[in-house]
C-alpha positions as CSV (number, residue, x, y, z in Angstrom):
1,M,-9.2,-14.8,38.6
2,T,-12.4,-16.3,36.9
3,L,-14.8,-13.9,35.1
4,T,-18.1,-14.3,33.1
5,A,-18.1,-13.4,29.0
6,V,-21.7,-12.8,27.8
7,L,-20.8,-12.7,23.8
8,T,-24.3,-11.3,21.7
9,P,-24.4,-10.8,17.8
10,S,-24.3,-7.2,17.0
11,T,-26.5,-6.0,14.0
12,E,-23.1,-4.6,12.2
13,G,-21.6,-8.0,12.3
14,G,-18.7,-9.7,15.0
15,Y,-19.8,-9.8,19.2
16,V,-20.5,-7.7,21.6
17,A,-19.2,-8.6,25.2
18,L,-19.5,-7.6,27.7
19,N,-17.9,-8.6,31.5
20,P,-21.4,-8.5,33.8
21,E,-19.1,-8.5,37.2
22,T,-16.8,-4.9,36.0
23,G,-19.1,-3.9,33.1
24,S,-16.8,-3.9,30.9
25,T,-18.0,-4.0,27.0
26,T,-16.1,-4.1,24.2
27,Q,-16.6,-6.2,20.7
28,G,-14.8,-7.8,17.8
29,E,-14.7,-9.8,14.8
30,T,-14.9,-12.9,16.3
31,I,-15.9,-15.1,18.7
32,D,-12.0,-15.8,19.6
33,E,-11.1,-11.7,19.0
34,A,-14.5,-10.5,20.9
35,I,-13.1,-12.6,24.3
36,A,-9.2,-10.9,23.8
37,N,-10.8,-7.4,23.1
38,L,-12.9,-8.5,26.3
39,K,-10.4,-9.5,28.7
40,E,-8.0,-6.9,28.0
41,A,-10.2,-4.2,28.7
42,T,-11.6,-6.4,32.2
43,E,-7.7,-6.4,32.8
44,L,-7.3,-2.6,32.8
45,Y,-10.5,-2.0,34.5
46,L,-8.8,-4.4,37.2
47,E,-5.9,-2.4,37.5
48,A,-8.0,1.0,38.9
49,F,-10.9,-0.2,40.8
50,P,-9.6,-3.9,41.9
51,M,-11.9,-6.3,43.3
52,Q,-12.6,-9.6,45.5
53,S,-13.3,-12.3,44.4
54,S,-16.8,-12.5,45.4
55,G,-17.6,-16.5,44.4
56,S,-18.4,-18.1,40.7
57,S,-21.4,-16.0,38.9
58,L,-24.3,-17.6,37.4
59,L,-25.7,-17.4,33.9
60,T,-29.1,-18.2,32.8
61,T,-32.3,-17.3,30.7
62,F,-35.8,-15.6,31.8
63,D,-38.5,-15.5,29.2
64,V,-40.9,-12.0,28.9
65,A,-43.7,-11.5,26.9
66,G,-43.7,-11.0,24.0
67,H,-45.5,-7.0,21.8
68,A,-46.9,-7.3,18.3
């Protein structure tokens, strides 16, 4: 099963990793560590809450007006 990982830099250093299909979130000091931790967290989640594959996710961006 192929799932999505969204990584963002953490203000404390390292990265926060999110799997939007399950809501699993974790962190790591490096990208590789964050992804490895997310894989483990998501596998544990799926053991308790199995899900059917619903096809590939689409990841995109959008702009919003900035506020001063």
